[in-house]
N, C-alpha and C positions, 0 to 999 in steps of 0.2 A: 504494500500500500504506500510506502514511503516514496517510491519512484513516481507513482501517480500524483501524490501531493506535491512533489517537487516540480513536476511538469506543469501541473495546474497553477502553482504559485508563479512560476516563471512566465506563463501565458498571461496571467493577470498583470504582473509587473510590466511586461512588454506592452500590453494593451494601453496602459496609462502613461507610457513613455518613460518608465523608470530606468535610470542608468545602472544596469546590472554589473558594471565593472567597478562600481564604487562601493566601498565598505560602509555599511550603515547599521543602525540599531534595529533589531527585529525583536518583537515581543511575542512570546509563546504562552498560551493559556492552558493550564492543566488544572483540572478540578478533582478533588478527593473528598471522600465521605467524612474524614476526620482531620483535625488540625495536625495531629502527629504525623500522619502520612504525608500531608502537604509539606510540613516542616522537614521531614527526612528527605523528600525529593529535592527541596530547596537546598539542603546541605550537600547532597550528592552532586547536584548540578553546579553548585557554587565551587566545588572542588575541580570542576572541568572548565571554569572560566565564565560561567553565567552569573549575572547579578539576579538575585531572586527576592521577591517579596511574597509573604504569605499573609492572607487575610480572609475573613469570612466573606462570602458572596451573597448576593440577593437571591441566588438559587438555593440557598440553604446548605451549600457545600463549602469547602475550603479551596480557595484559589491559590495556586502557586504560579505567580507571574514571573517567567524567566526571560531575561533580556540578554542578548549577545550581539556583538558586532560581527556582521557576516558580509562577505562578498557573495551575493546571491547567484551562484552558478549551480548547475544541475547537481554536481557531486556534493557541494557543501549543504545545499538544502535537503538533499536526500539523506545525508548523514544526520543532520539535525532533526528532521522529521522522524527518522527511525529511532533516534534517542528519545524523543518526546513520547512516541507511541509505546516504546519499551518501558519507560519510567511509569507512564500512566497504567499500563497493564500490570506491571510488577507490584504496584502499590494500590491496586483496586480503584483506580480513577479513570479519567478520560482526558484525552488531548482534544481541545476544542478549537484549535486554530491558531492563527498568527496575525500580526499586523506590523506595518512599518509606516513611517511618515513619507508621504509622497509630496515632493516639492514641485510647484509649478515652474515651467521653464520660462 
């Protein structure tokens, strides 16, 4: 599934004219049923270079918002999406997507 997500993400970025050669901050949204699961994922992702915030969400779950500087090419996005999917699965949560700031030209 990671390859599909990476391809879809690159298509969206291309469609809005995003410079995929430029390193920029991407936010990744992971939701967990418990604060402890979200915090553990935040700690583990922090050890790999992500900046993570854990907080309760309006959905009644716990959000682990993971941010990383990424040059969004196929390989990098596939790797990150695979990591997010794996962390969510391993800790009983869900990976709910990503976002980045798009600047007007």
